[in-house]
C-alpha positions as CSV (number, residue, x, y, z in Angstrom):
1,M,20.9,7.1,-26.2
2,K,24.4,9.0,-25.5
3,L,25.7,6.1,-23.7
4,F,24.8,3.3,-26.1
5,N,26.8,5.9,-28.8
6,L,29.8,6.4,-26.4
7,L,29.7,2.6,-25.7
8,I,29.7,1.8,-29.4
9,A,32.6,4.3,-30.1
10,A,34.5,3.1,-27.0
11,S,34.3,-0.7,-28.3
12,F,35.6,0.5,-31.5
13,I,38.9,2.2,-29.9
14,I,39.5,-0.7,-28.0
15,L,39.4,-3.2,-30.4
16,A,41.8,-1.1,-32.4
17,S,44.2,-0.5,-29.8
18,C,44.2,-4.1,-28.6
19,N,45.1,-5.5,-31.9
20,N,49.1,-5.1,-31.4
21,N,49.8,-8.5,-32.9
22,N,49.1,-9.2,-36.5
23,S,49.3,-12.6,-36.3
24,K,45.4,-14.0,-36.1
25,E,44.1,-17.4,-34.7
26,P,41.8,-19.1,-36.9
27,I,38.2,-18.4,-35.8
28,Q,36.2,-21.2,-34.7
29,Q,33.0,-21.5,-36.1
30,D,31.4,-24.3,-34.2
31,H,31.2,-23.2,-30.5
32,Q,29.4,-24.8,-27.8
33,K,26.0,-23.1,-27.1
34,T,26.8,-21.9,-23.5
35,E,26.4,-18.3,-23.6
36,I,26.1,-15.5,-21.1
37,K,24.1,-12.6,-22.1
38,S,26.0,-9.3,-21.6
39,E,24.8,-7.1,-19.2
40,E,23.4,-3.9,-20.1
41,A,25.5,-1.2,-19.5
42,S,22.9,1.3,-18.4
43,D,19.3,0.4,-17.2
44,A,18.0,3.4,-18.8
45,H,18.2,2.3,-22.6
46,E,15.3,3.7,-24.5
47,H,15.3,0.6,-26.9
48,D,16.0,-3.1,-27.0
49,E,19.5,-3.5,-28.4
50,K,21.0,-7.0,-29.2
51,T,24.2,-7.5,-26.9
52,E,27.0,-10.0,-28.3
53,S,27.1,-13.2,-26.0
54,L,30.1,-14.3,-24.4
55,K,31.0,-17.9,-25.3
56,L,33.3,-20.7,-25.0
57,D,35.8,-22.2,-27.0
58,D,34.0,-25.5,-28.1
59,G,33.4,-26.0,-24.2
60,K,37.1,-25.0,-23.2
61,K,38.0,-21.8,-21.6
62,W,39.7,-19.0,-23.7
63,K,43.5,-18.5,-23.1
64,A,43.8,-15.0,-21.7
65,N,47.0,-13.1,-21.6
66,P,48.8,-12.8,-18.1
67,E,48.3,-9.1,-18.2
68,T,44.5,-9.7,-18.2
69,L,44.3,-12.2,-15.9
70,T,46.4,-10.0,-13.4
71,G,44.2,-6.9,-14.1
72,I,41.0,-9.1,-13.4
73,N,42.2,-10.4,-10.2
74,N,43.5,-6.9,-9.3
75,M,39.8,-5.6,-9.8
76,I,38.4,-8.4,-7.9
77,N,40.5,-7.4,-4.7
78,L,39.9,-3.6,-5.4
79,V,36.0,-4.2,-5.3
80,Q,36.6,-6.3,-2.4
81,D,38.4,-3.4,-0.4
82,G,35.6,-1.1,-1.7
83,L,32.9,-3.2,0.0
84,A,34.9,-3.3,2.9
85,N,35.1,0.4,2.8
86,K,38.9,0.3,2.9
87,M,38.9,3.4,0.4
88,S,37.0,6.2,-0.8
89,A,34.6,5.8,-4.1
90,A,36.6,8.1,-6.0
91,T,40.0,6.2,-5.1
92,L,38.2,3.2,-6.0
93,K,36.6,4.0,-9.3
94,G,40.1,5.8,-10.4
95,S,41.9,2.5,-9.3
96,L,39.2,0.2,-11.4
97,Q,39.5,2.4,-14.3
98,S,43.4,2.2,-14.1
99,E,43.3,-1.4,-14.0
100,F,40.6,-1.8,-16.8
101,K,43.0,0.8,-19.3
102,T,45.8,-1.2,-18.3
103,I,44.1,-4.8,-19.7
104,F,43.5,-2.8,-22.9
105,D,47.0,-1.2,-23.0
106,K,48.7,-4.8,-22.6
107,C,46.7,-6.9,-24.6
108,T,48.2,-9.2,-26.8
109,M,45.3,-11.6,-27.5
110,T,44.1,-12.1,-30.9
111,G,41.5,-14.3,-33.2
112,E,38.1,-15.3,-31.4
113,A,39.6,-15.1,-27.8
114,H,40.5,-11.7,-28.4
115,E,36.8,-11.0,-29.3
116,Q,35.5,-12.9,-26.5
117,L,37.6,-11.0,-24.1
118,H,35.7,-7.7,-25.8
119,H,32.3,-9.4,-25.2
120,F,33.4,-9.7,-21.3
121,L,34.7,-6.1,-20.9
122,V,32.5,-3.9,-22.8
123,P,29.6,-4.4,-20.3
124,L,32.0,-4.1,-17.3
125,K,32.8,-0.4,-18.5
126,G,29.4,0.1,-18.2
127,L,29.3,-1.2,-14.5
128,L,32.5,1.0,-13.7
129,E,30.8,4.1,-14.9
130,K,27.9,3.5,-12.2
131,I,30.1,4.1,-9.5
132,N,29.2,7.5,-7.8
133,T,32.3,9.1,-6.2
134,N,29.9,10.9,-4.4
135,A,27.6,8.2,-2.5
136,E,27.5,4.8,-1.1
137,N,28.2,2.0,-3.7
138,T,27.4,-1.5,-2.2
139,A,24.8,-2.4,-4.8
140,V,26.8,-1.5,-7.8
141,L,30.2,-2.9,-6.3
142,T,28.2,-6.1,-5.5
143,E,27.2,-6.3,-9.3
144,I,30.5,-5.7,-10.4
145,K,31.9,-8.3,-8.2
146,T,29.4,-10.9,-9.2
147,Y,30.1,-9.9,-13.0
148,L,33.9,-10.3,-12.2
149,D,33.4,-13.6,-10.9
150,T,31.9,-15.2,-14.2
151,F,35.4,-14.4,-15.9
152,K,36.9,-17.4,-14.7
153,N,33.9,-19.6,-16.1
154,Y,35.2,-18.4,-19.8
155,F,38.7,-17.5,-19.5
156,E,42.2,-19.3,-18.0
């Protein structure tokens, strides 16, 4: 329950901090039915919760700002390095969290593209929190890598 409340609070903070640009794109009302269910942030939820779905823009990918594309690609490379045991778990977790924070700090996306990016990033935050700095993390890193690889299905 605490993790759920933390994720909700973090989502609101993230939405507020990313809203740098006052111009809004019109929100598309008729999106293609292609969706990906956001992954649970934690395996230990005590109740069913509805998660937001990631959708395409009428069958097209959303336009992501260059900083977001760079951040996601950097995270993919970091996870690959982690899987290859090129860095400690603590260093890896810190670097991934830094890239994640940079995506939010440099966010210039607006409108529905911005909302869809948040639908992608909230579950990712939960996955990053699963990294144990004192243990082997192959399973969670594989899960993060698989999730990050889906980014290209929804954003360009």
